[in-house]
C-alpha positions in Angstrom: -48.1 56.4 -29.1 -47.3 53.5 -31.5 -47.6 53.4 -35.1 -51.0 52.2 -36.0 -51.4 49.4 -38.8 -51.3 51.0 -42.2 -49.6 54.1 -41.3 -46.2 53.2 -42.5 -48.0 52.4 -45.8 -49.1 56.0 -46.1 -45.4 57.1 -45.8 -44.5 54.7 -48.6 -47.6 55.8 -50.7 -46.5 59.6 -50.3 -42.9 58.7 -51.4 -44.1 56.7 -54.2 -46.0 59.7 -55.6 -43.3 61.9 -55.3 -41.0 59.3 -56.9 -43.5 59.2 -59.7 -43.6 62.8 -60.0 -40.0 63.1 -60.5 -40.2 60.5 -63.2 -38.0 58.1 -61.6 -38.3 54.2 -61.5 -37.8 52.2 -58.3 -34.6 50.6 -60.2 -33.1 54.1 -60.9 -34.0 55.3 -57.3 -32.0 52.5 -55.4 -30.1 49.1 -55.7 -31.6 46.9 -54.9 -35.1 47.8 -56.4 -36.6 45.8 -53.6 -35.6 48.3 -50.8 -37.8 50.9 -52.7 -40.6 48.4 -53.1 -40.5 47.5 -49.4 -40.9 51.0 -48.2 -43.4 51.9 -50.8 -45.7 49.1 -49.9 -45.5 49.6 -46.2 -43.4 46.4 -45.4 -40.4 48.3 -44.5 -40.1 51.5 -42.0 -37.6 54.1 -42.9 -35.9 56.6 -40.5 -35.9 60.1 -40.7 -32.3 60.4 -42.3 -33.5 57.7 -44.9 -36.5 59.8 -45.7 -34.5 62.9 -46.2 -32.0 60.9 -48.4 -34.9 59.6 -50.5 -36.5 63.0 -50.9 -33.1 64.6 -51.8 -32.7 61.7 -54.5 -36.1 62.7 -55.8 -35.4 66.5 -55.7 -38.6 66.6 -53.7 -39.1 69.0 -50.9 -39.1 66.9 -47.7 -41.4 69.3 -45.9 -44.0 69.2 -48.7 -43.8 65.2 -48.7 -44.0 65.2 -44.7 -47.2 67.5 -44.9 -48.6 65.1 -47.4 -48.0 62.3 -45.0 -49.4 64.2 -42.0 -52.6 65.1 -44.0 -53.1 61.3 -45.3 -52.3 59.9 -41.5 -55.4 61.9 -40.3 -57.8 60.7 -42.8 
């Protein structure tokens, strides 16, 4: 029941797509920019509350982003 290698990267990639669709840069989203880069590259895990805060900042539907994560995770 543990996270498999690469799954955290899927979370980051889906959030990166949502950020890009919103037309927001990593630097505009958070200071320091390295925080965004780390989770988008799968080098840092984010918890549920961070996920919701990120989606809110992107004005993205968290359920839609989560559904994409679930879809990509099963590939």
